[in-house]
C-alpha positions as CSV (number, residue, x, y, z in Angstrom):
1,M,41.2,38.9,-33.5
2,R,43.8,41.1,-35.3
3,F,45.1,42.0,-31.7
4,Q,44.0,39.0,-30.3
5,P,45.9,35.6,-29.8
6,C,43.4,33.4,-31.8
7,I,45.8,30.8,-33.3
8,T,47.8,28.0,-32.1
9,A,50.8,27.6,-34.2
10,L,54.1,25.5,-33.9
11,T,56.8,27.8,-34.0
12,I,60.6,28.1,-34.6
13,G,63.1,30.3,-33.5
14,P,64.4,33.0,-36.5
15,D,68.1,31.0,-37.0
16,Q,65.9,27.7,-37.5
17,G,68.0,26.1,-34.6
18,K,65.6,26.4,-31.7
19,S,63.3,23.4,-30.6
20,P,59.7,23.9,-32.4
21,R,57.2,25.1,-29.7
22,L,53.4,26.0,-29.4
23,E,52.4,29.8,-29.2
24,K,49.3,31.8,-29.2
25,V,49.4,34.2,-31.9
26,T,47.2,36.8,-33.5
27,L,45.8,37.3,-37.0
28,L,48.5,40.0,-37.8
29,E,51.3,37.6,-36.2
30,A,50.4,34.6,-38.1
31,F,51.0,36.6,-41.5
32,E,54.0,38.7,-39.9
33,R,55.7,35.6,-38.9
34,A,54.8,33.0,-41.3
35,E,58.0,31.9,-42.3
36,E,59.1,31.5,-38.9
37,I,55.9,29.6,-38.3
38,T,55.8,25.6,-39.2
39,A,52.4,24.9,-39.4
40,V,48.9,25.8,-37.8
41,V,47.8,23.6,-34.8
42,H,44.5,22.4,-33.4
43,D,43.1,19.1,-31.7
44,S,40.5,18.5,-34.3
45,P,41.9,18.1,-37.7
46,G,38.3,20.0,-39.1
47,A,39.0,23.1,-37.1
48,Q,42.3,23.2,-38.1
49,M,41.6,23.1,-41.9
50,A,38.9,25.5,-41.4
51,L,41.8,27.9,-39.5
52,Y,43.7,27.4,-43.0
53,E,40.9,28.2,-45.0
54,L,40.4,31.6,-43.2
55,L,44.2,32.4,-43.6
56,L,43.9,31.5,-47.5
57,G,40.6,33.7,-47.9
58,L,42.2,36.4,-46.3
59,C,45.0,36.4,-48.7
60,A,42.4,36.9,-51.4
61,A,40.7,38.9,-49.8
62,T,43.6,41.8,-49.3
63,G,44.9,41.0,-53.2
64,V,47.7,39.3,-52.1
65,H,47.5,36.2,-54.4
66,P,49.3,35.3,-57.7
67,R,47.1,36.3,-61.0
68,T,48.6,33.4,-63.1
69,A,49.8,29.6,-63.0
70,A,53.3,31.1,-63.8
71,Q,53.1,33.6,-61.0
72,H,52.4,31.2,-58.8
73,R,55.1,29.0,-59.6
74,Q,57.3,32.3,-59.5
75,W,55.9,32.9,-55.8
76,V,56.7,29.5,-54.6
77,T,60.0,29.1,-55.8
78,D,61.1,33.1,-54.9
79,R,59.4,32.6,-51.5
80,H,57.1,35.5,-51.8
81,P,56.8,37.5,-48.9
82,L,53.2,37.5,-47.2
83,T,53.6,40.6,-44.8
84,A,51.8,42.5,-46.8
85,I,48.6,40.9,-45.7
86,A,49.3,41.8,-42.0
87,D,50.4,45.3,-42.9
88,Q,46.5,45.5,-44.5
89,L,44.7,44.1,-42.0
90,R,46.6,46.7,-39.5
91,T,44.9,49.7,-41.4
92,E,41.2,51.0,-40.7
93,D,39.5,49.5,-43.7
94,F,39.4,46.1,-41.6
95,D,38.1,48.0,-38.3
96,G,35.4,45.9,-36.9
97,L,35.7,43.4,-40.0
98,L,37.4,40.7,-37.6
99,D,35.1,41.3,-34.6
100,L,33.7,38.0,-33.0
101,T,31.2,40.4,-30.9
102,H,30.8,43.5,-33.3
103,P,27.4,44.7,-32.0
104,E,25.9,45.2,-35.7
105,H,28.3,42.9,-37.5
106,P,29.8,40.3,-35.7
107,F,32.6,38.1,-37.7
108,A,31.5,35.2,-39.3
109,Q,27.7,35.8,-37.5
110,N,24.3,36.4,-38.7
111,A,22.9,39.6,-36.4
112,L,19.2,39.5,-37.6
113,L,19.3,36.5,-34.7
114,R,19.6,38.7,-32.0
115,P,16.0,39.0,-31.5
116,H,15.9,35.3,-31.0
117,L,18.9,35.0,-29.1
118,A,16.8,34.1,-25.5
119,H,15.4,30.9,-27.3
120,G,19.8,29.8,-27.7
121,Y,21.4,26.6,-26.4
122,G,24.6,25.9,-25.0
123,P,27.7,26.2,-27.2
124,A,27.9,22.4,-27.4
125,Q,25.5,22.6,-30.6
126,L,28.3,24.7,-32.2
127,E,30.9,21.7,-31.6
128,L,31.0,18.9,-34.5
129,E,32.0,16.3,-32.2
130,R,29.7,17.4,-29.2
131,A,26.7,18.0,-31.3
132,G,25.1,14.8,-32.1
133,D,21.9,14.2,-34.1
134,Y,19.2,17.0,-33.2
135,V,16.4,14.5,-34.4
136,L,17.3,11.4,-32.8
137,L,18.0,13.1,-29.2
138,F,14.7,15.1,-29.1
139,D,15.3,15.9,-25.8
140,H,18.6,18.1,-26.8
141,V,20.2,17.1,-23.0
142,H,23.4,16.8,-24.3
143,L,22.8,20.8,-26.1
144,H,21.5,22.4,-22.5
145,D,24.8,22.1,-21.1
146,G,25.2,25.6,-19.7
147,E,29.2,25.3,-19.5
148,P,30.5,28.5,-21.2
149,V,33.5,28.0,-23.9
150,P,36.3,29.9,-24.1
151,I,35.7,32.4,-26.9
152,E,38.8,31.6,-29.4
153,D,37.4,27.9,-28.5
154,A,33.9,29.0,-30.1
155,F,35.6,30.8,-32.9
156,H,37.4,27.5,-34.2
157,A,34.2,25.3,-33.8
158,L,32.4,28.5,-35.6
159,L,34.7,28.3,-38.7
160,A,34.7,24.4,-38.5
161,Q,30.9,24.4,-38.6
162,H,30.5,27.0,-41.9
163,A,33.2,24.0,-43.7
164,Y,32.0,20.6,-42.5
165,G,28.5,21.4,-41.2
166,L,25.9,18.2,-41.4
167,G,22.9,18.8,-43.2
168,G,19.4,18.0,-42.0
169,R,17.2,19.6,-39.4
170,V,18.6,22.6,-36.8
171,M,17.4,23.7,-33.3
172,A,15.5,26.8,-35.1
173,K,12.0,27.7,-35.3
174,T,9.9,27.5,-38.7
175,S,8.3,31.0,-37.2
176,W,11.5,32.7,-37.1
177,F,12.6,33.4,-40.8
178,G,10.4,30.4,-42.5
179,S,10.9,26.6,-42.7
180,A,13.9,26.6,-44.6
181,F,16.1,28.7,-41.9
182,T,15.3,25.2,-40.3
183,Y,16.6,22.6,-42.8
184,A,20.5,23.3,-42.8
185,A,22.3,22.0,-46.0
186,V,26.0,20.0,-45.6
187,G,28.9,22.3,-45.4
188,R,30.7,22.7,-48.5
189,L,33.7,20.7,-47.0
190,A,31.6,17.7,-45.5
191,G,30.9,15.7,-48.5
192,R,34.3,15.4,-49.5
193,I,38.1,15.2,-48.6
194,R,40.1,18.5,-48.3
195,T,43.4,18.1,-49.5
196,L,45.9,21.0,-48.6
197,A,49.6,20.8,-49.5
198,L,52.0,21.3,-46.8
199,G,55.2,23.1,-47.2
200,D,58.2,23.5,-44.6
201,S,56.5,26.9,-42.8
202,L,53.0,28.5,-42.6
203,A,53.9,31.1,-45.8
204,D,55.2,28.1,-47.9
205,T,51.8,26.5,-47.0
206,L,49.5,29.0,-48.1
207,R,51.8,30.3,-51.1
208,L,51.7,26.5,-52.1
209,N,47.6,26.6,-51.8
210,L,46.7,30.0,-53.5
211,T,45.1,30.2,-56.2
212,P,45.6,32.0,-59.4
213,C,43.1,34.5,-60.3
214,A,42.8,38.2,-61.5
215,D,39.9,38.8,-58.7
216,G,40.2,37.4,-55.3
217,G,36.6,37.9,-54.7
218,R,34.7,40.0,-51.7
219,F,35.2,38.3,-48.3
220,N,32.2,36.9,-46.1
221,Y,32.8,38.7,-43.0
222,S,29.6,38.5,-42.0
223,W,26.1,37.8,-42.8
224,T,24.6,41.2,-42.8
225,R,27.9,43.3,-44.3
226,G,28.4,43.3,-47.9
227,R,25.8,41.5,-50.7
228,P,22.7,40.8,-50.3
229,R,22.0,37.3,-48.4
230,R,19.3,34.3,-49.3
231,T,16.3,34.5,-47.9
232,F,14.5,31.4,-46.0
233,S,10.9,32.3,-47.7
234,G,9.5,33.1,-50.6
235,P,11.1,32.4,-54.2
236,D,14.8,33.0,-53.2
237,A,14.4,30.2,-49.8
238,K,16.4,28.0,-52.3
239,K,18.9,30.6,-53.8
240,T,22.3,29.3,-54.3
241,H,25.2,31.6,-54.6
242,T,28.2,31.3,-56.9
243,P,31.8,32.0,-55.5
244,D,33.0,35.0,-57.2
245,G,36.5,34.2,-56.2
246,P,38.6,32.2,-53.7
247,A,37.8,34.9,-50.7
248,D,34.6,34.1,-51.3
249,L,34.7,30.6,-50.9
250,H,37.3,30.1,-48.4
251,S,34.6,32.5,-46.1
252,T,31.3,31.0,-47.3
253,L,28.7,31.0,-44.6
254,G,26.9,27.7,-44.6
255,R,25.3,28.5,-41.2
256,S,23.4,31.4,-39.6
257,V,25.0,31.6,-36.3
258,L,25.3,34.4,-33.5
259,L,27.3,33.7,-30.4
260,S,26.5,35.2,-26.9
261,A,29.4,36.5,-25.3
262,R,30.3,37.8,-21.7
263,A,32.8,38.4,-19.1
264,D,33.6,35.4,-16.9
265,E,34.6,36.0,-12.9
266,I,38.2,36.0,-14.2
267,G,37.6,38.4,-17.2
268,R,37.9,35.6,-19.9
269,V,35.5,36.3,-22.7
270,V,33.7,33.6,-22.8
271,V,30.5,32.1,-25.1
272,D,27.3,30.6,-23.0
273,K,24.7,30.4,-25.4
274,V,24.9,30.2,-29.6
275,L,21.7,30.6,-31.9
276,M,22.0,28.5,-35.6
277,G,20.2,28.0,-38.6
278,A,20.7,27.6,-42.1
279,G,22.9,29.5,-44.3
280,E,24.0,30.0,-47.7
281,L,23.3,27.7,-50.8
282,L,26.8,27.4,-52.5
283,E,26.3,26.7,-56.5
284,P,29.5,24.3,-56.6
285,T,31.7,25.1,-59.5
286,P,35.2,23.7,-60.9
287,D,37.1,26.5,-58.9
288,S,35.4,25.4,-55.7
289,L,37.1,21.6,-56.4
290,Q,40.8,23.2,-56.5
291,D,41.7,20.2,-54.5
292,A,39.4,17.5,-55.0
293,A,40.7,13.8,-56.2
294,M,37.8,12.0,-57.9
295,N,36.2,8.8,-57.5
296,G,34.8,8.4,-60.6
297,D,32.7,11.2,-61.6
298,K,32.0,12.5,-57.8
299,P,34.6,13.8,-55.1
300,L,36.4,11.4,-52.7
301,Q,34.8,10.7,-49.8
302,A,35.5,9.6,-46.1
303,S,34.8,6.6,-45.1
304,E,34.7,4.5,-41.7
305,K,35.3,1.2,-43.4
306,K,37.8,2.1,-45.4
307,A,41.0,3.9,-44.6
308,L,42.6,7.0,-46.4
309,W,45.3,5.8,-47.7
310,R,43.9,2.9,-49.9
311,D,42.7,5.8,-52.0
312,A,46.0,8.0,-52.1
313,H,46.4,6.8,-55.5
314,A,43.4,9.0,-56.2
315,L,45.5,11.9,-55.3
316,Y,48.5,11.2,-57.5
317,A,45.6,10.4,-60.5
318,A,44.8,14.2,-59.9
319,A,48.0,15.3,-60.9
320,T,47.7,16.3,-64.7
321,P,50.5,18.3,-66.2
322,S,47.8,18.9,-68.9
323,A,45.6,20.9,-66.7
324,K,48.1,23.7,-67.2
325,G,47.9,25.0,-63.8
326,S,43.8,25.2,-63.3
327,D,43.9,23.0,-60.1
328,L,46.0,22.5,-57.0
329,F,47.8,18.9,-58.2
330,S,48.6,20.3,-62.2
331,R,50.4,23.5,-60.3
332,L,52.5,21.3,-57.7
333,V,53.4,18.8,-60.4
334,R,54.9,21.5,-62.1
335,L,57.1,22.9,-59.1
336,N,59.2,20.1,-59.3
337,R,60.0,19.8,-55.7
338,P,58.6,17.7,-52.5
339,V,55.6,18.5,-50.3
340,R,53.2,16.8,-48.4
341,L,49.6,16.1,-48.8
342,W,47.4,16.7,-45.7
343,S,44.2,14.9,-46.6
344,V,40.8,15.5,-44.4
345,G,37.5,14.3,-43.9
346,L,34.9,14.2,-41.8
347,I,32.9,10.9,-40.9
348,A,29.6,10.8,-40.0
349,E,26.0,8.7,-39.6
350,N,22.4,9.5,-38.8
351,R,24.2,13.2,-38.4
352,N,26.4,11.8,-35.6
353,V,30.1,12.3,-36.0
354,T,32.2,9.0,-35.8
355,G,35.5,10.7,-36.2
356,W,37.8,12.6,-38.8
357,V,40.2,10.7,-41.1
358,S,43.2,12.5,-41.8
359,D,46.3,11.2,-43.1
360,T,49.5,12.8,-44.7
361,F,51.3,12.0,-48.2
362,P,54.4,12.6,-50.3
363,F,54.1,14.6,-53.7
364,H,57.0,15.2,-55.9
365,G,56.1,16.3,-59.5
366,A,59.4,14.6,-60.8
367,H,57.8,11.2,-59.6
368,H,54.2,11.5,-59.6
369,Q,53.6,9.1,-62.1
370,Q,55.8,6.6,-60.0
371,L,53.9,7.6,-57.2
372,R,50.9,6.9,-58.4
373,R,51.5,3.4,-59.7
374,A,53.3,2.5,-56.2
375,A,49.9,3.7,-54.5
376,H,47.7,2.3,-56.8
377,D,49.6,-1.2,-56.7
378,G,49.7,-1.2,-53.0
379,A,46.3,-0.5,-52.0
380,A,45.7,-3.5,-54.5
381,W,48.3,-5.7,-52.8
382,A,46.8,-5.1,-49.4
383,A,43.6,-6.1,-50.2
384,L,45.1,-9.1,-51.9
385,L,46.7,-9.9,-48.6
386,A,43.7,-9.4,-46.5
387,G,41.6,-11.5,-48.8
388,A,44.5,-14.5,-48.7
389,A,44.1,-14.4,-44.8
390,T,40.2,-14.5,-44.6
391,T,40.6,-17.9,-46.8
392,A,43.1,-19.2,-44.5
393,A,40.9,-18.4,-41.9
394,A,37.6,-20.0,-43.4
395,V,39.9,-23.3,-43.5
396,A,40.7,-23.1,-39.7
397,R,37.0,-22.4,-38.9
398,D,35.7,-25.5,-41.1
399,V,38.6,-27.5,-39.4
400,A,38.1,-26.6,-36.1
401,Y,34.4,-26.2,-36.0
402,P,33.1,-28.9,-38.9
403,N,29.5,-29.0,-37.5
404,A,29.3,-25.3,-37.0
405,R,25.4,-24.0,-37.8
406,P,25.5,-21.7,-40.3
407,E,24.4,-19.0,-38.0
408,E,27.2,-19.3,-36.2
409,R,29.9,-19.4,-39.5
410,A,29.8,-16.3,-39.6
411,K,30.7,-15.4,-35.7
412,L,33.6,-18.2,-36.0
413,L,35.4,-16.7,-39.3
414,T,35.5,-13.3,-37.5
415,R,37.1,-15.3,-34.9
416,F,39.9,-16.0,-37.1
417,D,40.1,-13.4,-39.7
418,P,42.5,-10.6,-39.0
419,A,41.7,-8.8,-42.7
420,A,39.9,-6.3,-40.4
421,D,43.2,-5.4,-38.1
422,L,45.2,-6.0,-41.4
423,W,44.7,-2.6,-42.5
424,A,46.5,-1.0,-40.1
425,R,49.2,-2.8,-39.8
426,F,49.7,-2.2,-43.6
427,A,49.5,1.6,-43.1
428,E,53.0,2.3,-42.1
429,P,54.8,0.0,-45.0
430,F,52.4,1.5,-47.5
431,H,53.7,5.3,-45.9
432,T,57.5,4.1,-46.5
433,L,56.9,3.0,-49.6
434,L,55.8,6.1,-51.0
435,D,58.3,8.3,-48.7
436,A,60.8,6.2,-50.4
437,I,59.9,6.7,-54.4
438,S,59.7,10.1,-53.3
439,A,63.1,10.8,-52.2
440,G,63.6,9.2,-55.1
441,A,64.7,5.8,-54.2
442,D,64.8,3.0,-56.5
443,A,61.0,1.9,-57.1
444,A,61.7,-1.2,-57.8
445,K,63.5,-1.9,-54.3
446,A,60.8,0.2,-52.1
447,R,58.0,-2.0,-54.0
448,A,59.6,-5.3,-52.8
449,A,60.4,-4.1,-49.1
450,F,56.3,-3.0,-49.4
451,A,55.5,-6.3,-50.3
452,A,57.9,-8.0,-48.0
453,A,56.8,-6.0,-45.1
454,A,52.8,-6.6,-46.4
455,V,53.3,-10.4,-46.4
456,T,54.9,-10.4,-42.6
457,A,52.2,-8.3,-41.5
458,T,49.4,-11.1,-43.1
459,R,51.5,-13.9,-41.5
460,T,51.7,-12.2,-38.1
461,A,48.3,-11.3,-38.0
462,L,46.6,-14.4,-39.1
463,G,49.3,-16.4,-36.5
464,E,48.3,-14.2,-33.5
465,R,44.4,-14.9,-34.1
466,L,45.4,-18.6,-34.7
467,R,46.7,-18.6,-31.4
468,S,43.3,-18.6,-29.4
469,L,42.8,-22.5,-30.5
470,P,44.0,-25.5,-28.1
471,R,46.8,-26.9,-28.9
472,T,45.2,-30.3,-29.0
473,G,42.9,-32.3,-31.3
474,S,41.6,-30.9,-34.3
475,A,42.8,-27.1,-33.2
476,L,46.1,-27.9,-34.3
477,E,45.1,-29.9,-37.5
478,A,43.1,-26.3,-37.9
479,A,46.2,-23.8,-37.8
480,A,48.2,-25.8,-39.8
481,R,46.0,-26.2,-42.7
482,A,45.2,-22.7,-42.6
483,Q,49.0,-21.6,-42.5
484,A,49.5,-23.8,-45.1
485,R,46.4,-22.4,-47.2
486,L,47.7,-18.9,-46.5
487,E,50.9,-20.0,-48.1
488,S,49.0,-21.7,-51.0
489,E,47.3,-18.3,-51.5
490,L,50.5,-15.8,-51.5
491,T,52.3,-18.1,-53.9
492,K,50.0,-18.5,-56.7
493,T,51.1,-17.7,-59.9
494,K,48.7,-15.3,-60.8
495,H,49.5,-12.9,-58.4
496,P,51.8,-9.9,-58.8
497,L,55.7,-10.8,-58.7
498,E,56.5,-8.7,-55.7
499,I,54.2,-10.6,-53.5
500,T,55.5,-14.7,-54.9
501,E,58.7,-13.4,-54.2
502,A,58.5,-12.2,-50.9
503,A,56.2,-14.9,-49.6
504,T,58.7,-17.3,-51.1
505,M,61.8,-15.6,-49.5
506,D,63.2,-15.7,-46.2
507,T,61.9,-13.1,-44.4
508,A,63.7,-12.9,-41.0
509,P,65.6,-9.9,-41.5
510,P,69.2,-9.7,-40.0
511,S,70.5,-9.0,-37.0
512,T,71.2,-5.7,-36.2
513,T,72.4,-6.3,-32.5
514,P,76.0,-6.4,-32.3
515,A,77.3,-9.5,-31.2
516,P,78.1,-9.4,-26.8
517,H,81.7,-9.3,-26.1
518,T,82.7,-12.8,-25.0
519,A,86.3,-14.2,-24.1
520,A,88.1,-16.0,-26.3
521,P,86.9,-19.9,-26.5
522,T,89.6,-22.0,-24.4
523,P,90.5,-25.7,-26.2
524,E,88.9,-27.4,-23.9
525,S,85.5,-25.4,-23.8
526,Q,85.3,-25.7,-27.3
527,E,86.0,-29.9,-27.0
528,R,82.9,-29.9,-24.7
529,A,80.8,-28.0,-27.4
530,A,81.7,-30.5,-30.1
531,A,80.9,-33.2,-27.6
532,T,77.3,-32.2,-26.7
533,G,74.5,-31.4,-28.9
534,P,71.8,-33.5,-30.6
535,R,74.6,-34.2,-33.5
536,A,77.0,-35.3,-30.9
537,L,74.0,-37.6,-29.4
538,G,73.1,-38.8,-33.2
539,H,76.9,-39.8,-34.1
540,W,77.0,-41.9,-30.8
541,L,73.9,-43.6,-31.1
542,A,75.1,-44.6,-34.7
543,G,78.3,-45.4,-33.5
544,L,76.7,-48.3,-30.6
545,I,75.3,-49.8,-33.8
546,R,78.1,-49.7,-36.0
547,R,80.2,-51.3,-33.4
548,H,77.6,-54.0,-31.8
549,D,78.2,-52.5,-28.9
550,R,75.3,-54.5,-27.3
551,E,75.9,-53.8,-23.7
552,L,75.5,-50.8,-23.7
553,L,72.0,-50.8,-26.2
554,G,70.9,-53.7,-23.9
555,Q,70.8,-51.1,-21.0
556,L,69.1,-48.3,-23.5
557,Q,66.4,-50.8,-24.0
558,R,65.6,-51.1,-20.6
559,P,63.5,-48.8,-18.9
560,K,65.2,-46.0,-16.6
561,R,65.0,-47.2,-12.9
562,P,67.4,-47.2,-10.0
563,P,70.1,-48.3,-9.9
564,R,71.3,-45.5,-13.2
565,L,72.4,-48.0,-15.6
566,Q,76.0,-46.5,-17.5
567,A,74.1,-46.4,-20.5
568,W,71.5,-44.0,-19.9
569,T,74.7,-41.6,-17.8
570,L,76.4,-41.4,-21.1
571,A,73.3,-40.2,-23.6
572,G,72.4,-37.8,-20.7
573,N,75.9,-36.1,-20.8
574,F,75.2,-35.7,-24.6
575,A,72.7,-32.7,-23.0
576,P,73.8,-28.9,-23.5
577,T,71.9,-28.3,-20.0
578,D,70.6,-30.6,-17.3
579,S,67.0,-29.3,-18.1
580,A,67.8,-31.4,-21.5
581,R,68.9,-34.5,-20.1
582,D,66.0,-36.2,-19.6
583,A,65.1,-35.4,-23.3
584,Y,68.4,-37.0,-24.6
585,E,68.2,-40.2,-22.6
586,L,64.6,-40.6,-23.9
587,T,66.0,-40.5,-27.5
588,A,68.5,-42.9,-26.9
589,H,66.2,-45.5,-25.3
590,L,63.8,-44.9,-28.5
591,F,66.7,-45.5,-30.8
592,A,67.8,-48.4,-29.1
593,R,64.0,-49.6,-28.7
594,Y,63.8,-49.6,-33.0
595,H,67.3,-51.3,-33.1
596,A,66.2,-53.8,-30.9
597,A,66.0,-57.1,-33.0
598,L,67.4,-56.6,-35.9
599,P,70.1,-53.3,-36.2
600,W,70.2,-51.7,-39.4
601,Q,73.4,-50.3,-41.0
602,D,71.4,-48.4,-43.5
603,P,72.5,-44.5,-42.6
604,R,68.9,-43.4,-43.5
605,R,67.5,-45.5,-40.9
606,L,70.9,-45.2,-38.2
607,Y,70.5,-41.7,-38.3
608,G,66.7,-41.0,-39.0
609,S,64.9,-38.2,-41.6
610,G,62.5,-35.5,-41.0
611,D,60.9,-34.9,-37.4
612,L,58.5,-37.0,-35.8
613,G,55.0,-35.2,-37.7
614,R,56.5,-36.1,-40.9
615,T,57.7,-39.5,-40.1
616,L,53.7,-40.2,-38.6
617,R,53.2,-39.7,-42.3
618,R,54.5,-43.0,-43.3
619,I,52.5,-44.8,-40.9
620,G,49.1,-46.3,-42.2
621,T,47.6,-48.7,-44.3
622,P,46.8,-48.8,-48.2
623,G,43.2,-47.2,-47.5
624,G,45.5,-44.2,-46.1
625,Y,48.4,-42.8,-44.4
626,G,49.0,-40.3,-41.7
627,P,46.1,-38.2,-41.1
628,A,44.0,-40.5,-43.5
629,D,44.7,-43.6,-41.1
630,P,42.2,-43.2,-38.2
631,G,44.9,-45.0,-36.1
632,C,47.7,-42.6,-36.7
633,H,45.5,-39.9,-36.7
634,R,44.9,-40.5,-33.0
635,L,48.4,-41.4,-32.0
636,F,49.4,-38.2,-33.4
637,E,46.7,-36.1,-30.9
638,R,47.8,-38.3,-28.1
639,L,51.2,-37.2,-29.3
640,C,50.6,-33.6,-28.9
641,T,49.0,-33.2,-25.9
642,P,50.1,-30.7,-23.8
643,G,52.4,-31.3,-20.4
644,A,54.8,-33.8,-19.6
645,L,56.9,-36.0,-22.5
646,P,54.5,-38.4,-23.6
647,R,56.9,-41.2,-23.4
648,Q,54.2,-44.1,-23.6
649,H,52.5,-42.8,-26.8
650,L,56.4,-42.4,-28.5
651,A,57.3,-45.7,-27.4
652,H,53.9,-46.7,-29.4
653,A,55.1,-44.7,-32.5
654,I,58.4,-45.8,-32.8
655,D,57.0,-49.4,-32.7
656,R,55.0,-49.1,-35.5
657,L,57.7,-47.5,-37.3
658,R,59.9,-50.2,-36.4
659,A,56.9,-53.0,-37.4
660,L,56.1,-51.3,-40.3
661,D,60.0,-51.3,-41.9
662,R,60.0,-47.6,-41.8
663,I,62.4,-44.7,-41.6
664,P,62.4,-43.7,-38.3
665,P,62.5,-39.5,-37.6
666,S,65.7,-37.8,-37.3
667,W,67.3,-38.7,-33.7
668,A,69.4,-35.3,-33.5
669,Q,66.1,-33.5,-34.0
670,L,64.1,-35.8,-31.7
671,A,66.4,-34.7,-29.5
672,D,66.2,-31.2,-29.9
673,D,62.2,-31.1,-30.0
674,L,61.9,-33.6,-26.9
675,A,63.7,-31.0,-25.1
676,A,61.9,-27.9,-25.8
677,F,58.4,-30.4,-25.8
678,T,57.5,-28.8,-22.4
679,S,57.4,-25.1,-23.0
680,H,54.8,-23.4,-22.6
681,D,54.4,-22.0,-26.3
682,D,54.0,-25.4,-27.5
683,H,56.2,-24.6,-30.9
684,V,57.4,-28.5,-31.2
685,Q,53.9,-29.8,-31.1
686,H,52.9,-26.8,-33.9
687,T,55.9,-27.7,-35.9
688,W,54.9,-31.7,-35.6
689,A,51.7,-30.6,-36.8
690,C,52.5,-28.6,-39.9
691,S,54.5,-31.8,-41.0
692,F,52.0,-34.1,-40.1
693,F,49.3,-32.2,-41.9
694,T,50.7,-29.8,-44.2
695,P,53.8,-31.3,-45.3
696,N,54.3,-29.8,-49.2
697,S,54.0,-26.4,-47.3
698,P,56.9,-24.1,-48.0
699,T,59.2,-24.3,-45.1
700,R,59.9,-20.4,-43.7
701,Q,62.2,-18.6,-40.9
702,G,61.2,-15.8,-39.1
703,V,57.5,-16.0,-39.5
704,T,55.5,-15.4,-36.8
705,T,53.2,-18.5,-36.3
706,P,50.6,-19.1,-33.1
707,C,53.7,-20.8,-31.7
708,T,56.7,-18.5,-32.1
709,A,59.5,-19.4,-29.8
710,T,62.0,-21.7,-31.2
711,S,64.2,-23.9,-29.6
712,T,67.3,-22.7,-27.8
713,S,69.6,-25.8,-29.0
714,T,71.1,-26.2,-32.4
715,R,69.2,-28.4,-34.8
């Protein structure tokens, strides 16, 4: 490995001006060119972390490491060179130590397994993502895959297996070394989140993560080289080992492994058979938890049900200057420079690897307290918003399906509840919040921006879930009441001020698109624009009453039949587009119908007030108005049926308003709504439903609802 390319690195040119590119490098080149290598790269986060562990272990093994916390800070500040490591690795002292195919002491392997290598399986068992549960998959078909893998891939999988190997029964026989050999312990990194401080180059990353110590310890090159190892029978079967330094810790042999390597048809060295058993038992010490973020009294663990960023506050909480450089985080606090924290964890269930969690977080010693508060509050606010969405979804379920059986209620809630999807939507605003604070931005503004983005994401997610409801009957009521409940939850006084302010502000972002260049309006076009539209129609209709123009009002009261009457033509001329002409004519007809017998001069009745949904709440009896009146409720359901304009039901609604001496809807808004009524997105029906069922819900702009489109006309 010293002289064979075995590490994929992201490299940049020496002048820092070239574009980064992927390149295979040797161990020697990794240290010689560490300043121009940006990072080590691998498809598997676990294997990538294991490669960093190898490099850190070699730094300690060669004695190139700081002795004190003060020296560590000086190394990082002065960019202490690491080329001395490559110089030592090139000497004869390291001949055969880093050789994967060494006949007696293969690197990171147990040569004592060689007599039993004939019982080995395919290389699939070496790869954590492919191996699976040896107990559940008792036939081991997936492990008999004889397809060989390149030795560099086996090398990466071997390192990951030592660090992240899953505990339990392995594919080995008791007769070889004893029963203890068939039960492997959990790898030293498999049960917790491993965090690495990332610098602007590989050299910077290694310097940041080097542990200051007087003695780097002994590197574990092979099971059969160096100190005595654990036996798997007798009194030493459960013997644990305490690392004597960083080199020993980073190179812990968590498994007894032996690879069978050969040359394939084209001369490549490949591995076609692997034998694996239990390895060393590591005694945990404070030094082995240099980077551990604690969750109570235990290290932070990966979870399939909880995104890593939700526990980011634990990383910042671990940064305590009082530790005086005894751990990674306290050393980073004293550096007073920005770095990135890269955290990796393994998710496994029943020894089946379901995936890796990997995330990066900004860190700056000067702002670590603000980062901690922001991370803690951001996660708490996200949980609060997810709970509010769940509460609103329960309202939608109960209204849409009031008679659902108990066993169906949970499934129906899942249909409307966006909480499970919200965590992914919150991740980007959360990282933006931390990045802004780490860069020195105003913390209050950054927190307010996160709250606004999170509230918008919550509204959007709930609206998308409610789109599955039909736009008729109780479904419209369910959507309206659910969104009203969400607004009520968001504006509770007990919530943080940032959340309530974000919920009550206009969340529509200002447009950043420049207005298209158009020719200057001509006087004729300005006059035409002023003479059309819903407001112009409303003024014209009010003028008919004020002038007592009984002829035109009488024509509007009559049905629209050939021959075409002058009043219908005049009303239609106010439509800004030909497609809206029918809606404007219908609005004029309803206006004349309302003022048929006794025209009112009251401006509130001449111009109307509110949309049709709010107006219908004025209909009813002393026993109940609006939704509480069965007849009014049925009328509203018929009005909101998708399809053509409900002329008959609109006339019925206007007649009831007139008969009960109630104020009519805003005629200008009614014309605008009817023009957009047949649109496929049902925005008008949803707006009416919100006004009819939840009139006190705060009006919002720029909020995604089940019907997101707005009318193209001016209200």
